[in-house]
N, C-alpha and C positions, 0 to 999 in steps of 0.2 A: 860798166857804169856802177858806181856805188850808191847805195841809198842810206842816208843817215836819218835814223828815227830819233827825234829829240824830245818828243812829248807823247803822252798816252794816246792822244788822238791819232798820231801817226801809226801807232801799232794797230789801233782799231781799224783804220782805213786799209792798211795792208791786209789784215785778216779778212775784212769784208771783201776786198778785191780777190783774194785767193779763193774764197768760197764762191764768189760770183763766177770766177774763171772756171772752177770745177763744175758748176752748174751748167755753164755755157758749153763746155766741151762735152759733158755727158749728154746734153740735148743733141748736139751735132753728131756725136758718135752713134746715138740711137737711130737718128734719121738717115745718116750717111755713113754707114760702117766702112771700115777699112782705110779711112783717111786719118791723117794726124792733124788735128785741129789745134789752133793756138789763139790766145787772146792777148793783146797788148793794150795796156791802160795808159791814158793821158789824163790824169786827174785835173791838171790846170786847164786843159781844153774841154774837159767834161765828156770825153769820148772813149770808146773801146773799139779797137780794130780787130775784127775776126779774120784770122788767117788760116790758110790750109797749107801746112808745112810740107805735105806730100807734093803739092803743086808748086810750092815756092822753090823747091830744089832745082828744077830745070830753068828757072828764070835767070837770065844773065844780068843780074843787078843785085847790089847789096841792099837795095830798098825793099821793104816789105810790100807785097801786093795783098790787099785785103779789102774788107768791106767795113766802113766806118759807121758806127751807131752811136748816137748820143746816149750817155748813161741814164738820163732821165727817161728815155724811151724804153731802155731795157728794164729799169726798175718799175716802170708803169705797165709792164707786160709779164704778169706772173707765170704764164705758160711758155714764155720765151719764144713766141711765134716769130717775132722780128729776127731773132737769132737764127731760127730754122730757115727763114726766107733768105737771110744773108748768106748762109752756107750754100743754099741751093743756087743763089745767084753766082757765087764764085764758081761752082761746078758747071753751071750753064755757060758762063763766059769762057770756060776752059774746054767746053764741048765734052765734058765728062758725064757719065751716067749718074743721075740722081738716085735712081732706084736700085742700082747694083753696087756692090762693094768695089773698091779700087782693085783693078785687075793687073796692075803692074805696067800698064801702057800709059806713058806720059803724053800730055797734050803737045801738039805741034804748033798751036797758035792759041793765044789767050786774048780775048777782046779786052780792050782797055789798057793793054801793056804796050809801051812804045816799041816800034819795030826793032830798034837796036837791042832790046831786052827780050825779044821773043825766044822761046826755047829752041835749041838746036839738038835734034834727036838723031842719034846714030842709027845705023842699019839694024842694030840689035834691039832697038826700041828704048834704049836708055839715053838719058840726057848726056850730052858732051859738056864737060866742065873744063874751062880754061884757067 
C-alpha cells in the first residue's frame, strides 16, 4: 500500500506516528524483552493496534492479531501504561510468560483467535507454515 503525502499536515502526522510507534515499542521491549513488537495506525478510525510479531508468525491467517487502543487513550497516558497492559494481555492470551524473555517456544493456542487460525506447532517446537 502506498501513502501519498500531499500537504504539510500529512508529513507531521506521519512523523508523530513514527515517534509514537518508537515510544510504544521501546516501552514494550523494556517490560517484555525478547519479543518483536509492532504498531499499526488507523488514523481515520483513531486507533492503534499493538501487535506481537513473534506470536503473529505461527497464526494461520493473514489478519493481524493484536490489541486495539484508541489514540486519545494513548496520548492521555504519558507513562504508556495502557500500552504495557495491552502487551501483557497479548502474552497472557498466548499463554506466554510476561516476566521472562521469549524462549523460542511458540504458543499452541491463543485465546481470541478462531480455531481455524490457531497455530500448528511441529514436534520441533516451531510453527508449521503452509
